[in-house]
TORPA-4810 file (N, C-alpha, C, O; in nm, 3 decimals):
<nodes>
NODE_1_0.075_-0.117_-0.003_0.008_-0.009_0.013_0.079_0.130_0.005_0.157_0.154_0.097_M
NODE_2_0.061_0.231_-0.098_0.129_0.349_-0.083_0.114_0.422_0.025_0.019_0.406_0.102_A
NODE_3_0.214_0.516_0.044_0.205_0.628_0.157_0.179_0.757_0.070_0.237_0.756_-0.038_K
NODE_4_0.115_0.849_0.092_0.070_0.970_0.019_0.098_1.087_0.104_0.027_1.120_0.199_L
NODE_5_0.222_1.156_0.061_0.270_1.266_0.136_0.264_1.418_0.051_0.278_1.421_-0.072_F
NODE_6_0.244_1.529_0.123_0.245_1.649_0.046_0.397_1.730_0.109_0.419_1.742_0.230_F
NODE_7_0.472_1.769_0.023_0.610_1.848_0.087_0.630_1.925_-0.009_0.634_1.891_-0.127_G
NODE_8_0.648_2.056_0.044_0.693_2.156_-0.030_0.778_2.258_0.058_0.766_2.270_0.180_M
NODE_9_0.868_2.331_-0.025_0.932_2.448_0.068_0.849_2.563_0.123_0.777_2.628_0.046_N
NODE_10_0.855_2.585_0.222_0.763_2.691_0.280_0.832_2.800_0.344_0.935_2.767_0.404_Q
NODE_11_0.799_2.932_0.346_0.848_3.039_0.407_0.797_3.030_0.553_0.708_2.953_0.589_S
NODE_12_0.869_3.128_0.642_0.820_3.110_0.761_0.690_3.192_0.791_0.637_3.197_0.901_L
NODE_13_0.648_3.249_0.687_0.487_3.310_0.715_0.391_3.210_0.617_0.282_3.256_0.586_D
NODE_14_0.423_3.092_0.573_0.341_2.997_0.543_0.331_2.975_0.380_0.252_2.897_0.328_G
NODE_15_0.412_3.046_0.319_0.367_3.060_0.148_0.479_2.945_0.081_0.586_2.904_0.127_Y
NODE_16_0.417_2.915_-0.034_0.487_2.836_-0.121_0.514_2.921_-0.243_0.417_2.966_-0.302_V
NODE_17_0.636_2.946_-0.288_0.635_2.993_-0.403_0.788_2.998_-0.435_0.867_3.064_-0.368_D
NODE_18_0.824_2.915_-0.551_0.952_2.867_-0.577_1.026_2.973_-0.662_1.142_2.953_-0.699_H
NODE_19_0.960_3.080_-0.692_0.995_3.199_-0.780_1.039_3.288_-0.699_1.136_3.355_-0.733_M
NODE_20_0.980_3.308_-0.576_1.012_3.418_-0.482_1.119_3.378_-0.366_1.185_3.462_-0.305_A
NODE_21_1.125_3.256_-0.348_1.201_3.198_-0.235_1.351_3.191_-0.308_1.365_3.202_-0.430_M
NODE_22_1.455_3.171_-0.217_1.588_3.167_-0.250_1.611_3.021_-0.324_1.536_2.933_-0.282_Q
NODE_23_1.687_2.989_-0.410_1.718_2.875_-0.466_1.736_2.746_-0.362_1.754_2.796_-0.251_P
NODE_24_1.739_2.621_-0.353_1.774_2.531_-0.254_1.929_2.548_-0.274_1.992_2.586_-0.373_P
NODE_25_1.981_2.501_-0.119_2.121_2.482_-0.115_2.133_2.383_-0.185_2.030_2.325_-0.216_S
NODE_26_2.268_2.330_-0.233_2.348_2.215_-0.276_2.286_2.093_-0.179_2.236_1.989_-0.221_P
NODE_27_2.299_2.123_-0.070_2.274_2.017_0.012_2.126_1.956_0.015_2.098_1.838_0.031_K
NODE_28_2.040_2.063_-0.003_1.888_2.048_-0.013_1.854_2.000_-0.128_1.765_1.915_-0.123_L
NODE_29_1.902_2.030_-0.249_1.885_1.992_-0.371_1.905_1.855_-0.377_1.824_1.789_-0.443_F
NODE_30_2.002_1.797_-0.317_2.064_1.665_-0.326_1.963_1.583_-0.243_1.941_1.465_-0.273_R
NODE_31_1.898_1.645_-0.135_1.793_1.588_-0.058_1.674_1.554_-0.162_1.624_1.441_-0.163_H
NODE_32_1.642_1.633_-0.230_1.538_1.600_-0.326_1.576_1.507_-0.462_1.489_1.443_-0.521_F
NODE_33_1.688_1.509_-0.496_1.737_1.407_-0.586_1.709_1.275_-0.527_1.638_1.200_-0.593_V
NODE_34_1.754_1.236_-0.413_1.758_1.117_-0.337_1.584_1.084_-0.309_1.526_0.976_-0.314_E
NODE_35_1.540_1.194_-0.284_1.369_1.150_-0.225_1.316_1.114_-0.372_1.246_1.015_-0.392_Q
NODE_36_1.354_1.201_-0.474_1.275_1.156_-0.592_1.289_1.022_-0.652_1.205_0.944_-0.696_T
NODE_37_1.435_1.017_-0.643_1.499_0.870_-0.676_1.411_0.770_-0.615_1.373_0.677_-0.686_D
NODE_38_1.374_0.776_-0.489_1.290_0.677_-0.429_1.151_0.655_-0.413_1.083_0.584_-0.339_G
NODE_39_1.124_0.745_-0.511_0.947_0.757_-0.513_0.892_0.664_-0.586_0.946_0.647_-0.695_L
NODE_40_0.787_0.587_-0.559_0.697_0.530_-0.631_0.592_0.600_-0.720_0.505_0.549_-0.792_A
NODE_41_0.620_0.717_-0.700_0.566_0.809_-0.836_0.507_0.947_-0.774_0.519_0.964_-0.653_G
NODE_42_0.457_1.025_-0.839_0.407_1.164_-0.812_0.268_1.188_-0.888_0.235_1.153_-1.001_S
NODE_43_0.196_1.257_-0.788_0.052_1.306_-0.825_0.042_1.438_-0.822_0.039_1.500_-0.715_L
NODE_44_0.035_1.507_-0.959_0.071_1.639_-0.986_-0.109_1.667_-1.029_-0.203_1.595_-1.062_Y
NODE_45_-0.085_1.847_-1.002_-0.208_1.915_-1.035_-0.139_1.958_-1.168_-0.020_1.945_-1.197_G
NODE_46_-0.250_2.017_-1.250_-0.180_2.045_-1.387_-0.095_2.170_-1.364_-0.012_2.188_-1.453_R
NODE_47_-0.096_2.238_-1.288_0.002_2.380_-1.282_0.131_2.328_-1.257_0.224_2.351_-1.334_H
NODE_48_0.143_2.253_-1.144_0.280_2.212_-1.097_0.349_2.127_-1.197_0.470_2.129_-1.219_L
NODE_49_0.238_2.035_-1.270_0.317_1.905_-1.354_0.352_1.998_-1.483_0.446_1.960_-1.553_Y
NODE_50_0.289_2.109_-1.518_0.353_2.197_-1.643_0.493_2.250_-1.598_0.584_2.241_-1.681_E
NODE_51_0.517_2.296_-1.494_0.640_2.361_-1.428_0.745_2.252_-1.431_0.861_2.267_-1.470_L
NODE_52_0.686_2.131_-1.380_0.780_2.025_-1.358_0.838_1.973_-1.503_0.953_1.932_-1.506_M
NODE_53_0.764_1.975_-1.616_0.813_1.936_-1.761_0.928_1.993_-1.805_0.987_1.942_-1.901_R
NODE_54_0.977_2.108_-1.742_1.106_2.148_-1.740_1.230_2.028_-1.744_1.325_2.028_-1.822_Y
NODE_55_1.208_1.946_-1.658_1.307_1.838_-1.647_1.315_1.716_-1.748_1.395_1.622_-1.747_W
NODE_56_1.205_1.743_-1.839_1.206_1.647_-1.947_1.322_1.649_-2.048_1.362_1.546_-2.102_D
NODE_57_1.376_1.775_-2.071_1.470_1.806_-2.153_1.601_1.843_-2.067_1.594_1.906_-1.962_Q
NODE_58_1.698_1.805_-2.112_1.820_1.845_-2.050_1.886_1.960_-2.086_1.884_1.998_-2.203_D
NODE_59_1.951_2.028_-1.989_1.977_2.195_-2.048_2.124_2.173_-2.007_2.174_2.104_-1.919_Q
NODE_60_2.187_2.272_-2.119_2.345_2.249_-2.107_2.432_2.320_-1.994_2.555_2.315_-1.989_P
NODE_61_2.355_2.385_-1.909_2.391_2.457_-1.783_2.401_2.356_-1.656_2.468_2.381_-1.556_D
NODE_62_2.322_2.236_-1.676_2.305_2.170_-1.565_2.437_2.090_-1.518_2.518_2.028_-1.586_W
NODE_63_2.431_2.113_-1.370_2.558_2.030_-1.294_2.505_1.877_-1.308_2.414_1.851_-1.387_D
NODE_64_2.572_1.769_-1.219_2.564_1.637_-1.198_2.443_1.640_-1.122_2.361_1.557_-1.161_A
NODE_65_2.402_1.720_-1.014_2.286_1.675_-0.949_2.176_1.725_-1.015_2.071_1.666_-0.985_D
NODE_66_2.165_1.818_-1.097_2.055_1.851_-1.197_2.030_1.732_-1.281_1.913_1.700_-1.303_H
NODE_67_2.121_1.669_-1.328_2.106_1.568_-1.435_2.045_1.444_-1.358_1.960_1.369_-1.406_H
NODE_68_2.108_1.430_-1.219_2.055_1.342_-1.145_1.906_1.323_-1.103_1.835_1.223_-1.089_A
NODE_69_1.882_1.463_-1.089_1.733_1.497_-1.049_1.659_1.471_-1.199_1.555_1.405_-1.199_F
NODE_70_1.698_1.508_-1.290_1.601_1.482_-1.418_1.612_1.324_-1.460_1.521_1.289_-1.536_A
NODE_71_1.689_1.240_-1.432_1.666_1.109_-1.456_1.575_1.044_-1.359_1.490_0.961_-1.393_V
NODE_72_1.600_1.091_-1.210_1.514_1.046_-1.149_1.352_1.066_-1.151_1.265_0.986_-1.117_A
NODE_73_1.338_1.208_-1.208_1.190_1.285_-1.225_1.137_1.208_-1.318_1.022_1.168_-1.297_W
NODE_74_1.208_1.164_-1.451_1.141_1.111_-1.576_1.126_0.949_-1.545_1.038_0.888_-1.607_R
NODE_75_1.212_0.877_-1.449_1.189_0.742_-1.438_1.059_0.706_-1.356_1.012_0.593_-1.365_K
NODE_76_0.999_0.805_-1.273_0.926_0.800_-1.147_0.785_0.829_-1.226_0.764_0.931_-1.292_S
NODE_77_0.709_0.744_-1.210_0.560_0.737_-1.295_0.489_0.865_-1.226_0.510_0.890_-1.107_P
NODE_78_0.410_0.939_-1.301_0.332_1.063_-1.276_0.171_1.038_-1.304_0.128_0.964_-1.392_K
NODE_79_0.108_1.099_-1.230_-0.031_1.100_-1.237_-0.091_1.241_-1.235_-0.085_1.308_-1.132_W
NODE_80_-0.144_1.283_-1.336_-0.169_1.453_-1.350_-0.312_1.457_-1.355_-0.379_1.406_-1.444_V
NODE_81_-0.362_1.524_-1.248_-0.502_1.561_-1.214_-0.533_1.682_-1.298_-0.482_1.791_-1.274_V
NODE_82_-0.620_1.662_-1.398_-0.648_1.803_-1.480_-0.792_1.782_-1.557_-0.829_1.677_-1.609_S
NODE_83_-0.861_1.896_-1.553_-0.986_1.881_-1.632_-0.976_1.950_-1.767_-1.072_1.950_-1.844_R
NODE_84_-0.841_2.018_-1.799_-0.841_2.092_-1.901_-0.724_2.004_-2.007_-0.739_2.008_-2.129_T
NODE_85_-0.630_1.941_-1.953_-0.531_1.891_-2.036_-0.610_1.761_-2.119_-0.707_1.695_-2.081_L
NODE_86_-0.542_1.753_-2.228_-0.598_1.627_-2.331_-0.501_1.522_-2.329_-0.535_1.405_-2.347_N
NODE_87_-0.368_1.561_-2.304_-0.264_1.469_-2.287_-0.171_1.526_-2.188_-0.181_1.635_-2.133_A
NODE_88_-0.079_1.438_-2.174_0.020_1.438_-2.078_0.177_1.372_-2.130_0.173_1.293_-2.225_V
NODE_89_0.294_1.400_-2.077_0.415_1.371_-2.147_0.429_1.212_-2.092_0.358_1.135_-2.028_G
NODE_90_0.557_1.210_-2.153_0.633_1.070_-2.108_0.610_0.986_-1.971_0.658_1.051_-1.878_P
NODE_91_0.573_0.907_-1.941_0.549_0.825_-1.801_0.474_0.883_-1.730_0.489_0.869_-1.608_N
NODE_92_0.373_0.963_-1.777_0.247_0.993_-1.720_0.121_0.973_-1.754_0.101_0.933_-1.869_A
NODE_93_0.008_0.995_-1.667_-0.124_0.937_-1.690_-0.195_1.035_-1.652_-0.167_1.091_-1.546_T
NODE_94_-0.301_1.077_-1.728_-0.422_1.170_-1.694_-0.498_1.120_-1.632_-0.546_1.014_-1.673_L
NODE_95_-0.546_1.184_-1.490_-0.642_1.174_-1.424_-0.750_1.247_-1.418_-0.735_1.357_-1.366_V
NODE_96_-0.854_1.221_-1.455_-0.970_1.305_-1.480_-1.116_1.224_-1.420_-1.131_1.102_-1.427_Q
NODE_97_-1.180_1.285_-1.381_-1.321_1.236_-1.308_-1.325_1.219_-1.162_-1.318_1.313_-1.083_G
NODE_98_-1.336_1.085_-1.127_-1.334_1.057_-0.994_-1.209_1.047_-0.912_-1.156_0.938_-0.893_D
NODE_99_-1.153_1.173_-0.856_-1.021_1.189_-0.798_-1.044_1.096_-0.662_-0.951_1.016_-0.651_L
NODE_100_-1.122_1.086_-0.578_-1.104_1.019_-0.485_-1.095_0.868_-0.531_-1.011_0.801_-0.471_A
NODE_101_-1.155_0.817_-0.611_-1.156_0.671_-0.625_-1.042_0.613_-0.695_-1.013_0.494_-0.680_G
NODE_102_-0.962_0.710_-0.788_-0.837_0.687_-0.859_-0.728_0.695_-0.746_-0.631_0.620_-0.744_E
NODE_103_-0.755_0.805_-0.639_-0.618_0.801_-0.576_-0.632_0.693_-0.475_-0.523_0.655_-0.434_V
NODE_104_-0.741_0.630_-0.419_-0.755_0.532_-0.335_-0.699_0.419_-0.410_-0.615_0.351_-0.350_R
NODE_105_-0.736_0.381_-0.547_-0.685_0.283_-0.633_-0.555_0.291_-0.622_-0.497_0.188_-0.588_R
NODE_106_-0.478_0.408_-0.647_-0.333_0.411_-0.641_-0.275_0.367_-0.510_-0.180_0.289_-0.507_L
NODE_107_-0.330_0.413_-0.406_-0.283_0.366_-0.265_-0.301_0.234_-0.250_-0.205_0.171_-0.205_K
NODE_108_-0.407_0.170_-0.279_-0.412_0.030_-0.289_-0.332_-0.064_-0.373_-0.307_-0.177_-0.330_A
NODE_109_-0.289_-0.022_-0.495_-0.205_-0.071_-0.578_-0.043_-0.064_-0.597_0.033_-0.153_-0.635_E
NODE_110_-0.018_0.055_-0.562_0.113_0.095_-0.570_0.192_0.081_-0.442_0.134_0.120_-0.341_V
NODE_111_0.323_0.030_-0.427_0.375_0.025_-0.305_0.507_0.122_-0.312_0.583_0.130_-0.408_H
NODE_112_0.519_0.200_-0.180_0.595_0.301_-0.170_0.540_0.432_-0.133_0.430_0.433_-0.077_G
NODE_113_0.609_0.561_-0.161_0.579_0.679_-0.136_0.525_0.749_-0.262_0.600_0.743_-0.359_E
NODE_114_0.425_0.805_-0.275_0.388_0.881_-0.397_0.354_1.025_-0.309_0.283_1.033_-0.208_I
NODE_115_0.428_1.142_-0.382_0.452_1.264_-0.385_0.334_1.325_-0.438_0.303_1.299_-0.555_E
NODE_116_0.249_1.418_-0.354_0.162_1.513_-0.398_0.229_1.626_-0.427_0.313_1.669_-0.348_V
NODE_117_0.202_1.690_-0.546_0.238_1.810_-0.598_0.185_1.933_-0.594_0.169_1.955_-0.714_G
NODE_118_0.154_2.013_-0.546_0.075_2.139_-0.543_-0.040_2.155_-0.442_-0.128_2.072_-0.418_G
NODE_119_-0.024_2.284_-0.382_-0.135_2.314_-0.257_-0.270_2.295_-0.296_-0.355_2.235_-0.231_P
NODE_120_-0.284_2.354_-0.413_-0.457_2.301_-0.458_-0.483_2.158_-0.467_-0.584_2.115_-0.411_K
NODE_121_-0.418_2.091_-0.520_-0.440_1.942_-0.524_-0.438_1.885_-0.379_-0.528_1.810_-0.343_L
NODE_122_-0.333_1.922_-0.293_-0.310_1.884_-0.163_-0.443_1.927_-0.058_-0.473_1.865_0.044_A
NODE_123_-0.504_2.035_-0.104_-0.614_2.089_-0.073_-0.752_1.988_-0.073_-0.825_1.959_0.023_H
NODE_124_-0.760_1.955_-0.182_-0.865_1.866_-0.242_-0.848_1.711_-0.174_-0.947_1.642_-0.153_S
NODE_125_-0.721_1.668_-0.143_-0.700_1.538_-0.106_-0.677_1.536_0.037_-0.650_1.432_0.097_L
NODE_126_-0.687_1.660_0.098_-0.694_1.660_0.255_-0.827_1.657_0.278_-0.867_1.581_0.366_T
NODE_127_-0.909_1.727_0.217_-1.066_1.716_0.225_-1.099_1.589_0.214_-1.186_1.549_0.292_E
NODE_128_-1.043_1.493_0.116_-1.093_1.383_0.117_-1.044_1.264_0.217_-1.081_1.147_0.219_L
NODE_129_-0.949_1.330_0.296_-0.880_1.256_0.415_-0.777_1.152_0.350_-0.765_1.049_0.416_G
NODE_130_-0.697_1.161_0.229_-0.597_1.092_0.147_-0.481_1.119_0.178_-0.398_1.033_0.147_L
NODE_131_-0.441_1.221_0.235_-0.285_1.252_0.262_-0.240_1.192_0.399_-0.300_1.223_0.502_I
NODE_132_-0.152_1.120_0.398_-0.104_1.031_0.511_0.017_1.138_0.569_0.032_1.131_0.691_D
NODE_133_0.092_1.220_0.510_0.183_1.297_0.569_0.196_1.418_0.518_0.174_1.433_0.398_E
NODE_134_0.232_1.522_0.594_0.276_1.667_0.542_0.403_1.676_0.576_0.433_1.635_0.687_Y
NODE_135_0.504_1.730_0.491_0.646_1.748_0.467_0.657_1.895_0.469_0.617_1.946_0.365_R
NODE_136_0.698_1.974_0.554_0.706_2.103_0.547_0.881_2.134_0.550_0.951_2.101_0.647_I
NODE_137_0.929_2.194_0.442_1.060_2.227_0.426_1.062_2.391_0.469_1.047_2.479_0.384_Y
NODE_138_1.082_2.419_0.610_1.081_2.532_0.661_1.218_2.628_0.626_1.330_2.600_0.669_L
NODE_139_1.193_2.736_0.547_1.315_2.818_0.484_1.271_2.939_0.622_1.169_2.954_0.690_H
NODE_140_1.417_3.015_0.615_1.414_3.143_0.726_1.362_3.262_0.626_1.436_3.359_0.616_P
NODE_141_1.264_3.261_0.567_1.253_3.367_0.484_1.099_3.405_0.493_1.013_3.317_0.499_E
NODE_142_1.068_3.539_0.493_0.929_3.567_0.482_0.872_3.638_0.362_0.914_3.753_0.348_V
NODE_143_0.807_3.605_0.295_0.734_3.628_0.169_0.650_3.742_0.173_0.671_3.847_0.113_L
NODE_144_0.536_3.712_0.260_0.423_3.816_0.273_0.321_3.798_0.163_0.214_3.860_0.159_G
NODE_145_0.362_3.704_0.071_0.243_3.651_-0.039_0.288_3.535_-0.128_0.403_3.492_-0.138_K
NODE_146_0.200_3.500_-0.178_0.208_3.360_-0.246_0.119_3.277_-0.231_0.012_3.314_-0.181_G
NODE_147_0.134_3.164_-0.264_0.009_3.041_-0.232_0.058_2.983_-0.108_0.173_2.946_-0.087_T
NODE_148_-0.058_2.977_-0.012_-0.021_2.912_0.124_0.005_2.774_0.100_-0.029_2.724_-0.008_P
NODE_149_0.060_2.709_0.187_0.113_2.573_0.204_-0.023_2.499_0.208_-0.055_2.415_0.124_F
NODE_150_-0.098_2.535_0.308_-0.263_2.481_0.328_-0.332_2.580_0.276_-0.321_2.694_0.321_F
NODE_151_-0.423_2.547_0.161_-0.527_2.621_0.083_-0.650_2.638_0.170_-0.743_2.697_0.115_A
NODE_152_-0.664_2.607_0.264_-0.779_2.628_0.380_-0.729_2.580_0.530_-0.613_2.554_0.563_A
NODE_153_-0.822_2.577_0.596_-0.784_2.557_0.745_-0.712_2.419_0.740_-0.748_2.329_0.664_A
NODE_154_-0.596_2.409_0.836_-0.528_2.288_0.831_-0.602_2.186_0.888_-0.699_2.222_0.955_R
NODE_155_-0.580_2.067_0.878_-0.672_1.932_0.941_-0.573_1.941_1.065_-0.467_2.005_1.068_P
NODE_156_-0.635_1.854_1.180_-0.560_1.846_1.292_-0.427_1.773_1.261_-0.426_1.680_1.180_P
NODE_157_-0.344_1.802_1.307_-0.196_1.730_1.279_-0.119_1.700_1.420_-0.132_1.754_1.530_L
NODE_158_-0.032_1.593_1.373_0.071_1.573_1.514_0.196_1.569_1.451_0.210_1.533_1.334_R
NODE_159_0.284_1.605_1.523_0.399_1.614_1.488_0.494_1.513_1.478_0.562_1.498_1.580_L
NODE_160_0.524_1.420_1.359_0.597_1.298_1.367_0.723_1.281_1.369_0.775_1.174_1.400_A
NODE_161_0.787_1.388_1.335_0.957_1.418_1.321_0.990_1.542_1.277_0.904_1.621_1.237_G
NODE_162_1.139_1.572_1.282_1.183_1.687_1.242_1.334_1.657_1.205_1.399_1.569_1.261_S
NODE_163_1.380_1.733_1.111_1.522_1.688_1.037_1.569_1.802_1.002_1.503_1.873_0.928_E
NODE_164_1.724_1.853_1.060_1.769_1.965_0.983_1.824_1.925_0.889_1.917_1.846_0.902_Q
NODE_165_1.780_1.969_0.759_1.853_1.940_0.609_1.987_2.022_0.575_2.090_1.967_0.537_I
NODE_166_1.975_2.131_0.590_2.094_2.190_0.570_2.123_2.294_0.673_2.069_2.273_0.782_D
NODE_167_2.206_2.412_0.663_2.228_2.502_0.753_2.088_2.587_0.792_2.083_2.642_0.902_D
NODE_168_1.992_2.595_0.712_1.881_2.694_0.710_1.765_2.624_0.704_1.663_2.689_0.730_N
NODE_169_1.750_2.497_0.673_1.606_2.437_0.624_1.603_2.319_0.727_1.698_2.246_0.755_V
NODE_170_1.455_2.312_0.785_1.449_2.236_0.860_1.314_2.140_0.793_1.230_2.194_0.722_M
NODE_171_1.309_2.016_0.821_1.204_1.957_0.751_1.091_1.889_0.862_1.119_1.791_0.931_R
NODE_172_0.965_1.955_0.865_0.903_1.902_0.958_0.805_1.830_0.937_0.719_1.891_0.874_L
NODE_173_0.770_1.694_0.968_0.690_1.585_0.918_0.562_1.589_1.024_0.582_1.580_1.145_S
NODE_174_0.429_1.602_0.967_0.304_1.614_1.051_0.216_1.482_1.003_0.214_1.451_0.884_Y
NODE_175_0.157_1.421_1.083_0.060_1.330_1.020_-0.071_1.367_1.095_-0.078_1.419_1.206_V
NODE_176_-0.182_1.326_1.004_-0.322_1.347_1.048_-0.343_1.286_1.178_-0.277_1.186_1.207_P
NODE_177_-0.443_1.346_1.277_-0.447_1.301_1.418_-0.584_1.199_1.398_-0.628_1.135_1.494_T
</nodes>
């Protein structure tokens, strides 16, 4: 049975905005390479999936870790939740219709961890009670705007663990109570 987790970089004031935040340190980026390499798959909303398609094509300025992330991302199955897309890229499956039923099926049939990508999709899955863990990568930045990590009132949570990833970033893991 798969474990569904939602994890993103977050500012101290609760926002996720990769364009406004500082880029990840090499150590944090390596953490994401290793995490992505071990995933059973990723479940994306349309917007984040379209941003992540960047990793489908090698870029000439990438270092070894960027190439490693691209390889890990490409090999990992992706399920894309969208009402507007008609097709998705390599190693991806379009999810339309019964979100709850499809995610329950994935959780029952897939073994390992499935990452949820995007706060709006995470909000829908939270309302359905389908997210098993929330991973906040807390950065010492105050953005004052952006998309909140929790798109609505947060569910009752219990701290399950914490880990300092680099000199500035803590990963806080919470599970529903």
